[in-house]
N, C-alpha and C positions, 0 to 999 in steps of 0.2 A: 832386475825385475823378479819378484818371487815366483816360484813354480805355479802357484794358483793363478797369478795374473797372466802367465803365459797360456794356461789352459783356456782362459776366457777368450783369448784371441784365436783359438784353434780353428774355428769355422771360418773366420775372416782369412786366415792364412791358407786354409784349404781352397777357398774360392780363388785367392791370388795364385796359388800353385796351378790350379786347373786352367786359369786364364792365360798364364805365362807359358805353361808346358804342353798344353794339349790343343787339339782342334777337332774337326769332325772325323778325321781319319787317323789321327795320331793320339794315342792315349798315354797314360802313366800307370805303372803297376802299384800295388799296395806297398811293396817294399820300397819303391822309389818315393812314394808319398811319405812314408815313415822317415826316410833319409832327409827329405826336404824339410819336414817339420822339425827334425832334430837341429837343423841349421838355425832355426828360430828359437832354439831352446825349449821346444815342446816335445816331451817324450810321448810316444804313442804305441799301442799294440794293435795287431791285426784286427782283433775283435772290436776294438773301439772305433777303428776306421769305418767299418761297415755300419756301425751305429751313427757315425757322423754323416755317412752318405744319406741315410734316412732323414737326418736333420736338414741337410742341404736341400733335399727334395721339398721339404715343408717350406723352405725359404724361397722356393721358386727356381732352384738349380738342380733339376733331375740328373742323377748320375747314370750314365749309360755304359754298359759293358761292351767292349769291342771284341770282335772275333780274334782268335789267335791264342798262343800260349807263350809265356804265362799271361793270364787275363790282364788286360789294360782297360783303363776307364777314362771317360771324358764327361763333360757336362752337355746336356741337350739344349740348354738355354744360356746364351752368352750375353754379356752386357752390350757388346758391339759385334756385329757381323763384320767379316773381313772387307766386303765392299763398302760398308759404312766407314770403316777406319781409313780406307784408301781415299774416300771422299773428304774426310776430315783432314788428312795429311795434305791433299791437294789444296784445300782452302787455306791451311796454315802457310803453305809455301807461297801461295799466290798473294797473300795479304802483305801489303807494303807497311801496314800498321805494326806488325810484329817483327822485332829485330831478328837478324839471322841467328844469333845465339839462342834467343828465346824460342825460335822455331825449332831448332835442334832439340832443345830440352823438352818441348811439348811433344814432339814426334817420338822421342825416346819413351816418354810416359805412355803414349798411345800403344807402343809396341807391347807393353805389358798385357794388353787385352787381346793380342793377336795370336797367341800360341807361338811355339818355336818356329814352325814353318812360315806362318803368316808374318812374323816379325822380319824374316828374311825378304819376303815380298815387299814389305813396306820400305826396307832399307834400299832395295833396288830402285824404287821410284823417287827416293829423296834426292833432290837437286836444289840446294838452297843458294849456293854460290852464284854470284852474277845477277841475281834478281834485285830489283830496286826495293830496298828495305829502309825503314826508319832507323836512325841512330839513337833515338831516345828510348833507352831501356826502361825508363820510369813510366812509360805510357800505359802499360798494362795496369799499373797500380793507380794511375790517374782515373782510369775507367771505374775501378772499384770505389774510389773516393766519390766520384760523381754519382754512382748508384746509391751510395749511402746518403749523400746529401738529398737526393730526390726522395728517398724513403723517409727521411727525417724532416723533410720540408725546411732545409737549411740553405743558406747561401754558400758559395765557395769563392775563394780568392786565389788569384794566380797572376803571373806575368806571361806575356805572349811574345813569341819571337818568329822571325822569318830568317831566311838564309841569304847572304850576299853572294856575289859572283865568286868569292874565294871559298865558299862553302862554310863560312863562319856564321854563328848565330848573331842576329841583330835584333835586340828587343824593341818592340814598338813603344813609341812615346816615352823613350828613355827609361824603359823598365817600369812603366806605370803598372800599378796593381789593379787588376780588373775585379770588380765585385759583381758576381753573376748568380742569379737564381736559376739553377738548371731545370729544364723542362723534360728533355729526353736526349737520348743518344741516337744518332742516325748513321747507318753504314752507307757510304756513297763513294763511288769511284775508288774502291779498295781502301778507303780510309774511314776512320771513326771521326764523327763530328759531334760536338756538344751544341745543342740548341738551347739557348737560355735567355732569360730576361736580364739585359745589362742594366743594372740599377743606376749607373751614372749616365748612360746614354738615354735611358727611358724607353727601351724597346727591345725587340727580339734580335739577337745576333747569333751567328754561327762561329764556332771556333774549332779548328782541327786539333784533336786531342793530343797528337804527338808533338804539337808545337806549344802546348801549355806547360809552364814551368813552375815547380813548387806549388802544386795545387793542394789547398787545405780547406777543411770545412770551417766555416765561420760560426761563431756563436750568435750572430745576428740573424733574425728571421727575415724571410723575404718581405719586401714592401707590399702594401695593400694593392698597388697597381700591378705588381708581379703576380700576386695571388689571384687577382681578377682576370688575368690574361690566361685563357684556356687554349691549349694547343693540342690538336689532334695529330699525333706523330705520323700516322699513315697518310693522312690528307696533306700534311706539310711536305712529306717526301715526294709526293706526286707533283706538287706545284713547283718545287724548287729545281734549279738547274745549276749543277756544279757547286752547290753550297756557298755561292757568293752572295746570297741574299737578294734584295730587290724589293719592289713594291708589288702588292697583289693586284692583279687586273683580270677582268673577264675579257679574254681575247678570242676573236673569231678567226680560225685558220681555214684556209682552203688548200686541199692537197689532191694529188693524183690518187686514183683508186688503189694502186699498189702500196700506198703508205698507210692504209687503214690498219694493218697489223702493227705498225709503228705507234700509231696513236693509242691503240688498245694496250700494247705492252707498256706504254708510258703512263697512261691515265686511267686504265681499267676498262672493264666491259660496260660500265654504265654511261659512257660517253655517247651522246646522240649524234649520229653522222647523217647529214641530209645530202642526198644526191644532187649534183650540179653538172653542167656541161663539162666543167673542168675535171671533176672527180667527185668530191664531197666537201661539205663544210662542217665544222665542229666548233662550238663555243666552249672554251675551257678556261678555268681559273688557273693562272700561272703567276710566278714571281718574275716580273719583267726585269731583266738584267742583261749585260753584255753577253753572258754565257747563254742565256735564252736565245738571243739573236744569233749567236754562233750556231746553236742547235738548228734553228730555222734555216740558216744559210747552208748547213751541211747537206741539205736535200736539194740544193740548187734551185732550178726553176720549177721543181715539182711541189713546192710548198710556199705559201705566202700568207702574210697577215692581211686580213680584210679590214678589221676594225678592232679597237678605236683608231681613228685617223692619226692621233698624236703618237701612238705607238708605232704606226707605220713610218711616221716622220723620224722618230728616233732611230729606227733601223736604217733609213736612208742616210741619216747623218753619219752613222757608223760606217756605212759603205763608202761615203765620200772621204772619210778620214783614211780608210784603208787604201782607196784609190790614190790619194795624195802621197801616201808612203811609197807607192810604186811609180809615182810620176805620171799617173794616168789623168 
């Protein structure tokens, strides 16, 4: 790269050097800055460095002189604060959607924003081994493909797989290609899900992103039925349980008073809860599915379905099947 091109990158490299080498208490001297720039093939003089400090301040990165000799410098505004970086590292580690190797790569990139001492703190809290992680390294690129398809109003096509008891991939419907018009991506139970209109099925379906294989954008536009189907992602996320789909129903629940917080956490503050002798009642739109029934049962005798009656009967049928499995 010609010398002039290197000079154009000088401010960018300076910001990178400050982010990587300094923090609120540990700075870098002008001589050290000159040495760092030289590694990038950027010659610099002391006088020009001070001019660059003024330029950085205009860009929103005020340079602060720390006490001590020789004088050292840091920046007063960082792209990420150390507590924010720790939070991001925790989120990456906890995510089953991100492979172990991708987790390590992302965390190494975040360390570049932490300063030398902060990077050591991030290293101490990194524990990736042993956590449940996807093995599908292409999943992160699948997310990007889905976003592009949503922005361009295009269909996507892919095959979809599950795992058998040997841990091997088994493609659904003998490797059938799904044609889906994506509506949104939903983060649920530490996994990414595509919510889209299945053009062959003729309705909304959910697909776990890390189980989608060879996802590509189609040249075919979504069907008129798909375009007419409007989906509110936030509303959909509140209604669905476990991303297993189901049919939408207005269900009246009755629960003990101690579970009011559970209802608010799940469905939001706008839910109306009416006092009863049992505790309270709330009418809520949900996607009725076995996972919804499992959620109800997780609260034992402290929550029950009041109506519709046929939804109550579905839950009773599920309970009978469970009882039969245990010879009750």
